ROLO-654362 format. One record per residue (C-alpha): y, x negated, z; residue in three letters. Coordinates in steps of 0.001 Angstrom, whole numbers, plus 500000, padded with zeros to 6 digits. Layout:
BEGIN
YXZala ...
***
This chain:
BEGIN
500000500000500000met 503480498739499159asp 505124497760502433ser 508507498568500865his 507503502166500108met 509997504791501209asn 508432506309504287arg 509080509728505801val 508534510001509546tyr 507677513459510915leu 506157512362514228asp 509168512453516568phe 507096514099519334asn 505056510875519486ala 508145508686519807thr 511709508394518580thr 513747505417517339pro 516295503962519735val 519739505220518693glu 522164502438517673pro 524635503576520371glu 521849503407522954val 520892499890521896leu 524547498808521973asp 524891500122525523ala 521734498239526606met 522345494834525027leu 524767493390527636pro 522178493941530382tyr 519714491586528706phe 522185488693528665ser 525659488506530195gly 525134491349532696glu 521635490275533730phe 522117490548537511ala 519785492377539875asn 521219495791540760ala 520136495285544390ala 522255492130544802ser 525470492471546790ile 527508489941544786his 529924491054542075thr 527547490702539078pro 524908492640541045gly 527392495378541845gln 528306495693538151arg 524627496230537380ala 524431498748540255arg 527445500647538834ala 525738500828535421ala 522573502252537023val 524585504867538924glu 526473505890535767thr 523122506406534030ala 521905508454537003arg 524924510743536540glu 524252511036532787gln 520582511989533248val 521479514415536043ala 524034516107533784ala 521405516651531066leu 519203518697533413val 521842520255535679gly 520916518163538733ala 522851516081541261arg 522784512315540613pro 521066511581543928gln 518148513797542814glu 517252511478539890ile 514627508746540399val 514087506278537546phe 510459505552536595thr 508542503752533846ser 508141506965531821gly 506684510452531682gly 503218509505532906thr 504535507858536057glu 506925510760536672ser 504088513297536339asp 501797511278538593asn 504492510766541227his 505276514477541283ala 501613515487541619ile 500303512824544004phe 503614512726545846gly 503381516409546794val 499612516570547251val 499618513599549602gly 496672512029551381gln 497630513868554554glu 496682517140552820phe 493270515996551639leu 490274516967553807pro 488643514368556030val 484910515046556016ser 484388513576559484ser 487036515790561041ser 485767518940562711arg 489162520600562374asn 489911519588558784ala 492668521689557231ile 491711523668554091pro 491692521632550902ser 495066521776549130pro 495218523857545970his 497102523041542751val 497736525354539780ile 498209523981536278thr 497480525089532700ser 494699524200530286ala 497170522808527715ile 498989520224529831glu 499429516614528724his 496692514242529924glu 499191512716532363ala 498987515993534301val 495384517010533548leu 493884513638534458asn 495992513452537621ala 494690516888538620cys 491109515835537886gln 491615512769540088ala 492848515061542875leu 489700517157542534glu 487585514038543076lys 489555513454546279gln 488757516939547563gly 491630519094546302ala 491053522363544412his 492707522921541020val 493062526128538988thr 493495525585535232tyr 495211528691533843leu 494137529853530401ala 496745530547527723thr 496930533115524961asp 496791532298521234ala 500475531299521395asn 499990528803524187gly 501596531006526851gln 500214531428530355ile 499915534941531775asp 502277535346534749leu 499881537859536315ala 497158535169536191asp 499544532783537940leu 500302535290540706arg 496586535967541213arg 495811532232541397ala 498173531536544317ile 496427531120547683arg 497692530344551193pro 496711526695550637glu 498470526368547232thr 500924523467547504val 501946522834543880leu 502336524594540537ile 502636522118537642thr 503284523781534261ile 504839521963531306met 508118523169529796his 507244522639526117ala 503837521695524719asn 503680518392522870asn 501314519643520149glu 502552523191519565leu 506173523092520712gly 505401526314522641ala 507846526863525512val 506565528348528778gln 508496531045530722pro 509738528599533359leu 512364530878534881glu 509708533444535754glu 507314530741536994ile 510124529300539115gly 510807532713540608arg 507128533168541538ile 506977529668543062ala 510114530378545106lys 508814533741546341glu 505528532183547475thr 507091528979548874asp 505094526679546577val 506491523488545058tyr 507020523721541283phe 506854520718538922his 507397520799535171thr 506655518129532588asp 509836518373530480ala 509064515295528377val 509034517336525140gln 511917519667525994ser 514596517365527429ala 517263516855524792gly 515833519572522515lys 516467522772524463ile 518848523437527377pro 517536522623530865ile 519093523712534151asp 516900522842537122val 518624525427539324asn 518259528247536813lys 514591527313536312leu 514105526854540089gln 511987523726539582val 511570521240542428asp 510360518335540276leu 510893517612536582leu 509658514719534406ser 511610513065531573val 510596510237529213ser 513103507965527460gly 511218507314524244his 511085511019523340lys 514877511083523671leu 516021508174521430tyr 515924505724524352ala 513389502885524651pro 509751503076525699lys 508963502182529304gly 511748504143531001ile 511737507667532390gly 513063509782535214ala 511823512211537827leu 514130514904539157tyr 513382515529542851val 515200518502544346arg 516962517630547593gly 514699518393550558gly 511451518122548582thr 508742516460550666arg 507556513727548322leu 505691510671549532arg 506160507338547783gln 503263505984545734leu 504399502351545552leu 505355500173548493tyr 507945497420548387gly 511699497200548790gly 514002500098549550his 515124500725545953his 516044504271544897gln 516144505565548473arg 512534504455549008gly 511141506849546395phe 510395504110543870arg 510520500473545013pro 510815497593542555gly 513733495900540817thr 515342498439538491glu 514965498084534738asn 518749498064534326val 518812497825530516ala 516246500630530141gly 518053502801532679ile 521370502290530873val 519640503220527597gly 518170506409529064leu 521560507344530489gly 523325506859527157lys 520595508805525321ala 520937511672527809ala 524716511699527315glu 524319511863523516ile 521631514568523762ala 523834516756525945arg 526675516583523417lys 524577517103520289thr 521827519415521551leu 523121522701520116ala 524110521221516762glu 520839519264516426asp 518769522340517309ala 520437524468514620thr 520044521872511876arg 516534520721512801ile 515112524236513259ser 516331525171509763ala 514511522153508328leu 511391522906510394arg 511361526511509129asp 511779525321505539lys 508816522961505945leu 506668525586507646gln 507378528356505132gln 506961525978502205gly 503550524804503412leu 502361528359504067leu 503365529308500515gln 501919526227498831arg 498655525741500773val 496217528692500512pro 494705529924503812his 497042527751505938ser 498335529216509214arg 500781528249511941val 499301527605515367asn 501233529383518148ala 503803530507515590gly 504821533605517552ala 505709531634520705ala 509234530531521549pro 509102526902520388arg 511150523739520488thr 513268523662517317pro 511600520574515858asn 507855521275516026thr 505314523083513870thr 501528522808513973asn 499505524135511037leu 495797524538510358val 494545523718506849phe 490989525144506813pro 488445523109504887gly 489869519656505568val 489385517070508286glu 492724516444509960gly 492046512705510347glu 491262512361506622ala 494395514324505724leu 496476512195508086leu 495249508995506401ile 495811510441502913ala 499384511376503832leu 500001507984505427asp 498943506303502182leu 501547508427500394lys 504227507407502918gly 504289510406505269leu 503718509951509017ala 502676512974511074cys 499972513626513672ser 496749515475514387thr 497865516045517995gly 498986513954520927ala 499629510311520019ala 498126509344523381cys 494799510712522094ser 494797509064518660ser 491352507768517825gly 489709510620519766ala 486973512384517813val 486986515415520093glu 489089518341518846pro 492448518755520593ser 492047520362524028his 495312522230523372val 494111523818520143leu 490711524787521534thr 492448526235524625ala 494484528598522408ile 491276529822520801gly 490771527718517676leu 487141526919516823pro 486506523133516789pro 486482522889512985glu 489937524538512757glu 491281522430515621ala 490154519362513663arg 491839520743510523ala 495295521011512141ser 498338518780511764leu 501519518555513820arg 504839517942512104phe 507659517051514494ser 511162516525513141leu 514035514593514638gly 517727513833514579arg 517292511648511482his 515158514069509438thr 516806515079506145thr 516287517855503601ala 514972515143501227thr 512293514262503802asp 511188517903503907ile 511079518120500105asp 508897514999500075phe 506501516520502610ala 506341519776500637leu 505329517728497616asn 502661515466499139val 500966517698501739val 499743520498499418pro 498484517930496881ala 496586515990499579ala 495054519175501012val 493956520321497545ala 492376516936496795arg 490424516889500076leu 489310520491499614arg 487936519603496177asp 485781516975497892leu 484672519335500675ser 481176520845500349pro 482085523666502723thr 485538524712501529tyr 484357526452498323gly 482000528701500305lys 484734529340502899met 487240530334500226ala 484693532683498583glu 483937534289501948ala 487619535086502353arg 
***
């Protein structure tokens, strides 16, 4: 393949490029302003001021107070800190104790990111109980199911804001209201929603919220966890007294500055970006439905983030289609980038009711701030041709098409 080929990138849910303004804001903190933000001398205090400015910028994006923002290494750490920090060791049963308190109970959904699902599975191994709520065909939990799942020993509800594969947005305001009424902590993984749709932690009544820099045009390896004032959250790492003891370790000043700048840009451009990007997403989606026989949108009736569409192309293997498109210069995804290389069908798509063969025949297209109408035209040209070519090679597609 020609390395100079014009490439079209429609995988912004996997990661985003660092914005030039973000990089410019970061650069001084790699060289001239290299001081440790915990140092009390003047260079250290300049670094500290930059960190605190970024804390204000991230807080403003989600409607929080600056002191409620804890910087982390990314979405996975934020999710883990929220879950293990609330469901602390002191809650877990001690088998030798005659008066052991009931095992703590956590409620989550079947379509969460692995950062949440695997953390919950680890809790189960430690003795906690976890309820995995089913979703409907549009990736939405049933609020009545949530109410029924709550027990006296429920300590945490962790439900994502927007799904990484479908873009489906959960009814967080209603979930927040239920959590408040029942006095249960509420965490949301907002990695895929921050910067794409408005977030107000007070309106949503969340106690903990995870953000990742590299989904937001900031670098990889930086994230944030919103911790509502008064939330009982134990620390997971032990060291110095950085970030009020929540997260010890010398701050990644350059990364923090980058996340802050990206949050500031996102807050200013969110409405305009959403309008432009959703129009392009709809053009892509409608064009593919028209040009590819038997194609369907997964979770198309759900409220979705403006940049994401996930389509099933029956009769093809998603991995083969992905490679064919890559060879033509189009980058997209079969699901979560964190699961690339997995041969199992997407747990998200099977959870919304797709049979394994249709889950394996689905592709996610996620647009971004730099996506153009020309990019969409390119995709509308290469995707139908690639699907048709693979279907011609498929021994099963002809029979499937006849059956329809």
